[in-house]
N, CA and C of each residue as an Amber inpcrd file, in Angstrom:
protein
   354
   0.8390000  -1.1790000   0.0000000   0.0000000   0.0000000   0.0000000
   0.8870000   1.2470000   0.0000000   0.7070000   2.0810000  -0.9960000
   1.5510000   3.2560000  -1.1740000   1.4430000   4.2270000   0.0000000
   0.2510000   4.3920000   0.5370000   0.0500000   5.3270000   1.6440000
   0.9110000   4.9530000   2.8390000   0.9840000   3.6820000   3.1680000
   1.8150000   3.2490000   4.2860000   3.2880000   3.5460000   4.0350000
   3.7340000   3.3400000   2.8060000   5.1190000   3.6500000   2.4550000
   5.3880000   5.1420000   2.6170000   4.4320000   5.9570000   2.2010000
   4.5770000   7.4080000   2.3180000   4.6530000   7.8290000   3.7870000
   3.7690000   7.2890000   4.6040000   3.7620000   7.6210000   6.0370000
   5.0450000   7.1380000   6.7050000   5.4910000   5.9300000   6.3710000
   6.7230000   5.4060000   6.9490000   7.9380000   6.2330000   6.5340000
   7.9610000   6.6800000   5.2830000   9.0590000   7.5290000   4.8180000
   9.0660000   8.8590000   5.5830000   7.8820000   9.4040000   5.8240000
   7.7740000  10.6500000   6.5910000   8.2460000  10.4380000   8.0270000
   7.8300000   9.3300000   8.6160000   8.2350000   9.0030000   9.9920000
   9.7600000   8.9050000  10.0790000  10.3770000   8.2260000   9.1300000
  11.8380000   8.0990000   9.1090000  12.5200000   9.4340000   8.8720000
  11.9850000  10.1880000   7.9200000  12.5680000  11.4840000   7.5800000
  12.5610000  12.4430000   8.7690000  11.4690000  12.4230000   9.5140000
  11.3380000  13.3080000  10.6670000  12.0000000  12.7220000  11.9160000
  12.5220000  11.4960000  11.7840000  13.1750000  10.7980000  12.9010000
  12.2310000  10.5960000  14.0830000  10.9810000  10.2880000  13.7480000
   9.9910000   9.9870000  14.7850000  10.1210000   8.5280000  15.1810000
   9.7610000   8.2410000  16.4250000   9.8140000   6.8860000  16.9380000
   8.4270000   6.2500000  16.9130000   7.4040000   7.0440000  17.1700000
   6.0420000   6.5270000  17.2670000   5.1370000   7.1980000  16.2400000
   4.0990000   6.4380000  15.8660000   3.1430000   6.9770000  14.9020000
   2.3010000   8.0960000  15.5110000   2.1740000   8.1390000  16.8220000
   1.4150000   9.2360000  17.4180000   2.1330000  10.5640000  17.2030000
   3.4600000  10.5380000  17.0470000   4.2020000  11.7500000  16.7090000
   3.8570000  12.1970000  15.2840000   3.7290000  11.2330000  14.3980000
   3.3470000  11.5320000  13.0160000   1.9540000  12.1470000  12.9910000
   1.0160000  11.5190000  13.7030000  -0.3610000  12.0150000  13.7510000
  -0.4030000  13.4450000  14.2750000   0.3300000  13.7030000  15.3450000
   0.3550000  15.0440000  15.9280000   0.9020000  16.0660000  14.9270000
   1.9730000  15.7060000  14.2520000   2.5980000  16.6150000  13.2780000
   1.6750000  16.8950000  12.0860000   0.8870000  15.8820000  11.6970000
  -0.0290000  16.0520000  10.5650000  -1.3530000  16.6900000  10.9700000
  -1.5830000  16.7980000  12.2780000  -2.8180000  17.4150000  12.7550000
  -4.0230000  16.5090000  12.6650000  -3.8000000  15.2050000  12.7680000
  -4.9000000  14.2540000  12.7630000  -4.8050000  13.3990000  14.0290000
  -5.8850000  12.7320000  14.3600000  -5.8850000  11.8930000  15.5510000
  -5.0870000  10.6140000  15.2990000  -4.6360000  10.0220000  16.3800000
  -3.9200000   8.7490000  16.2850000  -4.8390000   7.6880000  15.6890000
  -6.1080000   7.7160000  16.0820000  -7.0670000   6.7480000  15.5400000
  -7.2390000   6.9170000  14.0310000  -7.2790000   8.1590000  13.5640000
  -7.4000000   8.4080000  12.1250000  -6.1770000   7.8670000  11.3950000
  -4.9920000   8.0970000  11.9480000  -3.7770000   7.5770000  11.3220000
  -3.7970000   6.0480000  11.3020000  -4.2620000   5.4350000  12.3700000
  -4.3840000   3.9820000  12.4150000  -5.3530000   3.4980000  11.3400000
  -6.4850000   4.1830000  11.2040000  -7.4610000   3.8130000  10.1680000
  -6.8670000   3.9440000   8.7720000  -6.0840000   4.9800000   8.5500000
  -5.4310000   5.1800000   7.2560000  -4.4450000   4.0450000   7.0010000
  -3.6480000   3.7200000   7.9890000  -2.6360000   2.6730000   7.8300000
  -3.2570000   1.2990000   7.6210000  -4.4370000   1.0650000   8.1720000
  -5.1070000  -0.2380000   8.0240000  -6.0320000  -0.2790000   6.8100000
  -6.1470000   0.8330000   6.0710000  -6.9610000   0.8600000   4.8680000
  -8.4360000   1.1210000   5.1040000  -8.8090000   1.4940000   6.3240000
 -10.2110000   1.8050000   6.6220000 -10.5570000   3.2460000   6.2690000
  -9.5450000   4.0830000   6.1120000  -9.7150000   5.4790000   5.7060000
  -8.5550000   5.7980000   4.7610000  -8.6640000   6.9120000   4.0820000
  -7.6410000   7.2780000   3.1090000  -6.9980000   8.6010000   3.4790000
  -5.7340000   8.7240000   3.1370000  -4.9950000   9.9550000   3.3460000
  -5.5230000  11.0120000   2.3880000  -5.8450000  12.1770000   2.9030000
  -6.3250000  13.2740000   2.0570000  -5.1780000  13.7820000   1.1840000
  -5.5360000  14.2670000   0.0120000  -4.5240000  14.7280000  -0.9270000
  -3.6590000  15.8380000  -0.3500000  -4.2720000  16.7660000   0.4090000
  -3.4780000  17.8790000   0.9440000  -2.4310000  17.3810000   1.9430000
  -2.7720000  16.3800000   2.7650000  -1.7840000  15.8110000   3.6820000
  -0.7150000  15.0300000   2.9200000  -1.1300000  14.3220000   1.8850000
  -0.1660000  13.5760000   1.0700000   0.8140000  14.5340000   0.3910000
   0.3160000  15.6590000  -0.1020000   1.1970000  16.6540000  -0.7160000
   2.1520000  17.2590000   0.3110000   1.6620000  17.4970000   1.5190000
   2.5130000  18.0190000   2.5880000   3.6470000  17.0360000   2.8780000
   3.2970000  15.7590000   3.0040000   4.3130000  14.7390000   3.2570000
   5.2950000  14.6780000   2.0900000   4.7720000  14.7210000   0.8680000
   5.6320000  14.6690000  -0.3210000   6.6400000  15.8100000  -0.3240000
   6.1970000  17.0000000   0.0150000   7.1180000  18.1390000   0.0820000
   8.1960000  17.9280000   1.1410000   7.8010000  17.3750000   2.2740000
   8.7460000  17.1610000   3.3730000   9.8140000  16.1250000   3.0280000
   9.4270000  15.0590000   2.3320000  10.3690000  13.9780000   2.0530000
  10.9750000  14.0610000   0.6500000  10.5020000  15.0140000  -0.1520000
  11.0440000  15.1870000  -1.4950000  10.4650000  14.2320000  -2.5300000
   9.2700000  13.7550000  -2.2940000   8.6000000  12.8490000  -3.2360000
   7.8730000  13.6690000  -4.3030000   7.7680000  13.1010000  -5.4920000
   7.0980000  13.7400000  -6.6060000   5.5830000  13.7440000  -6.3800000
   4.9390000  14.8900000  -6.5040000   3.5030000  15.0040000  -6.2220000
   2.6530000  14.2080000  -7.2010000   3.0740000  14.1240000  -8.4580000
   2.3220000  13.3440000  -9.4280000   2.3370000  11.8650000  -9.0490000
   3.4770000  11.4070000  -8.5950000   3.6010000  10.0110000  -8.1600000
   2.7220000   9.7460000  -6.9390000   2.6290000  10.7280000  -6.0620000
   1.7770000  10.6120000  -4.8830000   0.3150000  10.4570000  -5.3080000
  -0.1380000  11.2620000  -6.2630000  -1.5210000  11.1460000  -6.7360000
  -1.8120000   9.7670000  -7.3100000  -0.8880000   9.2490000  -8.0880000
  -1.0780000   7.9330000  -8.6740000  -1.1060000   6.8690000  -7.5760000
  -0.2190000   6.9950000  -6.6010000  -0.1990000   6.0510000  -5.4860000
  -1.4780000   6.0850000  -4.6750000  -1.9900000   7.2900000  -4.4080000
  -3.2530000   7.4090000  -3.6710000  -4.4130000   6.8120000  -4.4520000
  -4.4200000   7.0430000  -5.7560000  -5.4830000   6.4790000  -6.5870000
  -5.4270000   4.9570000  -6.5710000  -4.2330000   4.3900000  -6.6130000
  -4.0970000   2.9290000  -6.5580000  -4.5960000   2.3950000  -5.2210000
  -4.2960000   3.0950000  -4.1440000  -4.7690000   2.6730000  -2.8250000
  -6.2860000   2.7410000  -2.7120000  -6.8940000   3.7170000  -3.3620000
  -8.3390000   3.9070000  -3.2690000  -9.1130000   3.0160000  -4.2350000
  -8.4050000   2.3700000  -5.1540000  -9.0640000   1.4990000  -6.1280000
  -9.8390000   0.4020000  -5.4080000 -11.0420000   0.1440000  -5.8800000
 -11.9260000  -0.7960000  -5.2030000 -11.7220000  -2.2510000  -5.6310000
 -11.2930000  -2.4560000  -6.8510000 -11.1180000  -3.8220000  -7.3320000
  -9.6390000  -4.1060000  -7.5810000  -9.3250000  -5.3700000  -7.6300000
  -7.9450000  -5.7780000  -7.8890000  -7.4980000  -5.3110000  -9.2710000
  -8.4140000  -5.3810000 -10.2340000  -8.0890000  -4.9430000 -11.5980000
  -7.7320000  -3.4580000 -11.6320000  -8.5000000  -2.6400000 -10.9060000
  -8.1990000  -1.2080000 -10.8460000  -6.8200000  -0.9730000 -10.2270000
  -6.5090000  -1.7110000  -9.1590000  -5.2010000  -1.5640000  -8.5230000
  -4.0760000  -1.9010000  -9.4910000  -4.2450000  -2.9850000 -10.2380000
  -3.2290000  -3.3900000 -11.2090000  -3.0680000  -2.3140000 -12.2810000
  -4.1920000  -1.7670000 -12.7560000  -4.1210000  -0.7220000 -13.7780000
  -3.4160000   0.5300000 -13.2610000  -3.7050000   0.9350000 -12.0240000
  -3.0410000   2.1120000 -11.4520000  -1.5440000   1.8740000 -11.2910000
  -1.1550000   0.6730000 -10.8770000   0.2750000   0.3720000 -10.7650000
   0.9310000   0.3850000 -12.1400000   0.2090000  -0.1010000 -13.1520000
   0.7130000  -0.0710000 -14.5170000   0.8900000   1.3680000 -14.9950000
  -0.0820000   2.2140000 -14.6910000   0.0160000   3.6360000 -15.0520000
   1.2230000   4.2640000 -14.3640000   1.4180000   3.9260000 -13.0880000
   2.5710000   4.4480000 -12.3620000   3.8840000   4.0330000 -12.9960000
   3.9730000   2.7780000 -13.4430000   5.1920000   2.3070000 -14.1020000
   5.4120000   3.0350000 -15.4190000   4.3240000   3.2370000 -16.1890000
   4.4460000   3.9690000 -17.4480000   4.8820000   5.4040000 -17.1850000
   4.3170000   5.9960000 -16.1510000   4.6680000   7.3660000 -15.7710000
   6.1550000   7.4550000 -15.4700000   6.6730000   6.5270000 -14.6840000
   8.0900000   6.5330000 -14.3390000   8.9530000   6.1840000 -15.5390000
   8.4840000   5.2650000 -16.3770000   9.2520000   4.8180000 -17.5230000
   9.4080000   5.8740000 -18.5990000   8.4570000   6.7450000 -18.7230000
   8.5250000   7.7760000 -19.7590000   9.3900000   8.9550000 -19.3480000
   9.7820000   8.9920000 -18.1070000  10.6180000  10.0830000 -17.6410000
   9.8630000  11.3970000 -17.5300000   8.5660000  11.3110000 -17.3820000
   7.7810000  12.5260000 -17.2390000   8.1310000  13.2000000 -15.9250000
   8.3030000  14.4850000 -15.9510000   8.6190000  15.1880000 -14.7110000
   7.4290000  15.9580000 -14.1840000   6.4860000  16.2810000 -15.0600000
   5.3190000  17.0050000 -14.5690000   4.0620000  16.5930000 -15.3030000
   2.9960000  16.5430000 -14.5890000   1.6470000  16.4740000 -15.1410000
   0.9600000  17.6650000 -14.5070000   0.2260000  18.4200000 -15.2800000
  -0.3700000  19.6360000 -14.7520000  -1.1080000  19.3860000 -13.4510000
  -0.8030000  20.1710000 -12.4190000  -1.4430000  20.0290000 -11.1220000
  -2.7160000  20.8700000 -11.0390000  -3.0340000  21.5580000 -12.1170000
  -4.2460000  22.3680000 -12.0800000  -5.4850000  21.5170000 -11.8480000
  -5.4730000  20.2730000 -12.3330000  -6.6380000  19.4150000 -12.1020000
  -6.7470000  19.0650000 -10.6290000  -5.6340000  18.9910000  -9.9180000
  -5.6680000  18.7240000  -8.4860000  -6.3400000  19.8430000  -7.7250000
  -6.1310000  21.0660000  -8.1770000  -6.7650000  22.2050000  -7.5310000
  -8.2440000  22.2870000  -7.8640000  -8.6000000  21.8660000  -9.0650000
  -9.9810000  21.9430000  -9.5130000 -10.7980000  20.7600000  -9.0070000
 -10.1880000  19.6030000  -9.0220000 -10.9260000  18.3820000  -8.6960000
 -11.2030000  18.2700000  -7.2060000 -12.3950000  17.9030000  -6.8740000
 -12.7550000  17.7340000  -5.4630000 -12.8080000  16.2640000  -5.0890000
 -12.9160000  15.3980000  -6.0910000 -12.9740000  13.9700000  -5.7980000
 -11.9170000  13.2410000  -6.5980000 -11.7440000  11.9920000  -6.3200000
 -10.7370000  11.1860000  -6.9840000 -11.0660000  10.9210000  -8.4460000
 -12.3270000  10.7550000  -8.7800000 -12.6960000  10.3540000 -10.1250000
 -12.2290000  11.3310000 -11.2030000 -12.4130000  12.6490000 -11.0370000
 -11.8820000  13.5500000 -12.0680000 -10.3620000  13.4710000 -12.1670000
  -9.6690000  13.2600000 -11.0580000  -8.2180000  13.1380000 -11.0970000
  -7.8370000  11.8760000 -11.8580000  -8.5350000  10.7800000 -11.5520000
  -8.2460000   9.5120000 -12.2170000  -8.4650000   9.6540000 -13.7220000
  -9.5840000  10.2790000 -14.1170000  -9.8710000  10.4690000 -15.5320000
  -8.8070000  11.3340000 -16.1940000  -8.3630000  12.3740000 -15.4970000
  -7.3590000  13.2750000 -16.0480000  -6.0270000  12.5470000 -16.2440000
  -5.6000000  11.8030000 -15.2330000  -4.3310000  11.0790000 -15.3250000
  -4.3980000  10.0520000 -16.4290000  -5.5040000   9.3220000 -16.5280000
  -5.6490000   8.3440000 -17.6060000  -5.5830000   9.0110000 -18.9650000
  -6.2240000  10.1520000 -19.0840000  -6.2260000  10.8940000 -20.3470000
  -4.8100000  11.3380000 -20.7080000  -4.0600000  11.8480000 -19.7320000
  -2.7240000  12.3520000 -19.9870000  -1.7450000  11.2280000 -20.3480000
  -1.9180000  10.0480000 -19.7680000  -0.9660000   8.9710000 -19.9830000
  -1.3110000   8.0770000 -21.1670000  -2.5290000   8.1940000 -21.6830000
  -2.9230000   7.3270000 -22.8090000  -2.5460000   7.9250000 -24.1340000
């Protein structure tokens, strides 16, 4: 799960020992962080972008990872991972983030990313 990798990278980067330190730094409850880590809830895009900035991760890659985590079926997950590999393989450095500012839900982002990569 990409979200767990992102949270763990942030925890290591900040040299935190416990996840409650991560939760406090992100401004969310420990229970919410636990739910996110167990897949019962999802990391919001704004928090994911904050973490990405802190650890130096590419924001486009974060969006693709979040979309893969939110995928409901195994086929969707496989397709999102495939899109991520194509994204990395093409050496793309940017996909317009304007859709991230405009989009309020995952579906328009997913449609936009699919459109850009196809």
